[in-house]
N, C-alpha and C positions, 0 to 999 in steps of 0.2 A: 203825338201821343196816343197808345194804342187806350182805347177804352173799351170797357168790359160788354159781354154781349147781351144783349138785352133781348127776349125772347117776345114775338109777334104770338098772335091765335095760330094756332097750328091748323093750317088748311085743309079740310076733308080731300081727301085722293091724293096726295102727293105723295110719295114715295121717298127716299133717304136725303138722297142729291135734292130734291125740288124742296123739301122741306127745311133743310138746312139754309139753302140758298135764298128763299122765300125770308126768311128771318134775316139772313145778314145783308141782304139788301135793302131791304124794308129799313132796318137803322139807318144803314147808309147813305138811302134815297130822303129821309126823313132830314137830316143832320143836312144833306146836300142842299134841299131847297129851301132850308131854314139859314144856310148861308153860315153855319158853322165851322169854324178855322178847322179844326179836326178832322172832319169829314171832308171836306173840300180838299185838303192835301193827300189826306187817303187815296182817296180817289182818282187824284192825277196820279199817283205811285203805280194805282192797280190796272191804269188805264193801258199802262205799258207794256203788259202782259197780254192786251186782246190778241189773239190771234196766233199764242209760241205757247209752246209746250210746258206742262209743270215744272220739269225739271231742270229748264233754263233758266228759270229766275228764283232764286234762294230770295234773294231781298224783297221778294215778295210773303216769304214765310211770315205768319202772324196777321198777314192784312186782309186774306179772303175771306176771311170765315172757314178756313176749314176743320176747326177745334172742336165747331156747331157739330160736327160727322161724329166724334167722340165723347158722348153727354157723360160716358161711364168709365174714360181715362183709358180704354183699349183699341188697339188696335190691330192689322194685320197686314201682311201681303195681298191679301183679296181687294181690299179698299182700294187699290190704287185706281179702278176703274169710276167708281163713285168719286172719286178725289178730282181726276180729270175730266169728269163732268160739271163739277162745281166750279172749279177753278175756271174753267170757259166761259159760263154762263156768267159768273160775278166778271169777269175781265170784261165779256163782252156788255154787259152793262153799261159797268165805267165809262165805256166807249160811247155808248148810246146817249147813258145821259148826259154827258158833257154839255154846256151854255143850256140846258135847260133847267130853271130855277124855275119855274112857272107849273111844272106838271112831271109827273114822275113818269118814265119810262120804262118800269117796270111795272105792269098793270095787272096784278091779281085777277084771275077769273078773266082776262082780256085777250087779245089776238093770240094765236099762236103763228108761226113762222110764216106757213101758206098764206094765211088769210093777212097777216102784215104785207105781205111782198103784194097780193093783190090790191091792196087798198095803196098801193104808190102809180097803180096804172090807173088808165082812164078805164071809168065803169061800161063802157058798151064795148070796150076794144083789147088788145094784147099786145104790150109793150115786148115786142121780141128781143132787144138788148137783154133786157129785164129777167125775164123769162128764162132765157140761156143759162144766167146768174143761179135763175133758182136752179134749175135742173143741176147747175153744174156742181153744186153745192150737194142734193141730192146724192148725184152720181162718184161722188168724191168714194178713191178707192181707200183712204187710210183717215182715224183718228186726225192727223193733224192738218192734214190738206181738207178736211173738213173743217175745223178750225178757221183756218185761212178765208176759206170762200165766206163763211158765214162773217167774218169780219167785215169784207167787202159788201154784205147785205146792211149788216147793221150802219156801217157808213151813210148809206141810201136813206135805211129807216131813220137818221138821225137827223138827216139833212131836211127829212118832210114831217118830223116830229110825230111819229108813228109807233106807238109803243109797243110791248110783246111782255106775254107772262113768263115769266122768265124760270119761274117753280118748274113751271110747266116744261120749258127747255132742259132744262137741267136733267131732269128724269128721264126725255126724250134722247139728251145725251148721251147718256149712263146704259141707255137701253141699246142705241147705236151701236154700241162698240162688243155685244154681243151677236155674233153672228147669225144665230136662230131666232134675234127679234128685228134684227135695224130693217127689215121689209118692213115690218110693222110702223116704223116710226117713217120711212120715205110715206106708206100709205095714207098715215095721217097727214104728214104737210102736204101731202098731194090734193088729199078730201079738203083739209080747210082752205088749199087756196081754190077749188072748184066751186066750193059751197057760199063764199064769201059772198056777200049781196052789200050794199050799201045801205046802213043803219039810221035810222034815227036817234039811237040809243048813246047818250052823252057821257055813259064810261066807257067807249071806245073798245068795246065785244057786240058783234052782230049775235044776233038769235042763233043764226046758222053753225056760224064760228065755236059756241056755246055747244053747241051740237056736236062738231065734229071731236072738242076737245073732251067732253063726258066720255065717250066713248073708247077713247083710251085707256090699256088699263095699267092698273097701277103700276110703278116700277116697284112697289116692297112686294108683288105675289111674285116678281122671278127671284131664286136662290140662286141659280149659277152665274158666278160672278169669276168664273175662271176663262 
């Protein structure tokens, strides 16, 4: 059964893809953690799309929240990049959340990708195989390959219950598809990796990770979607 979208408070600094992703994932996450049968079933369906292209999966139409991108009911060809970003973020989250009923793997204001990967490593050492996985994601030649490599990383994050800010990730995935903005995304991921330090903050976000997130530009400021 399809439930009507429920709006969450708009998060400052998020762009179009990030805001819609935050709203949709937050609603699904609440339902999943409350063991609501509709949310559990929907997330199981969405999970099949993790690492796969949006046009491969018409069975996910109406499930991944793309309708939230069009509050005025109008769309156009230039919306494809935003759709790609949201689809990828929502499907990755659904994989990440699997079997975690006690906590949400979408953590607004929480770790971004680099910091989350660093949390999987010893505090005083670098896990070289994991570092190479992270590097391979940053060096992905196409968006499809990036999605596949992020899926591999998300499986590791799920195993260790390390959350991500999926609203921020969605905006970054949108910008990554713009040739003149991809370097910014890679720098932000690398910066958050290098800046991460173990934190006593129980919210799951270190002070250094928050700083790395706030200097990332708002995706809404970029008008070139071609």
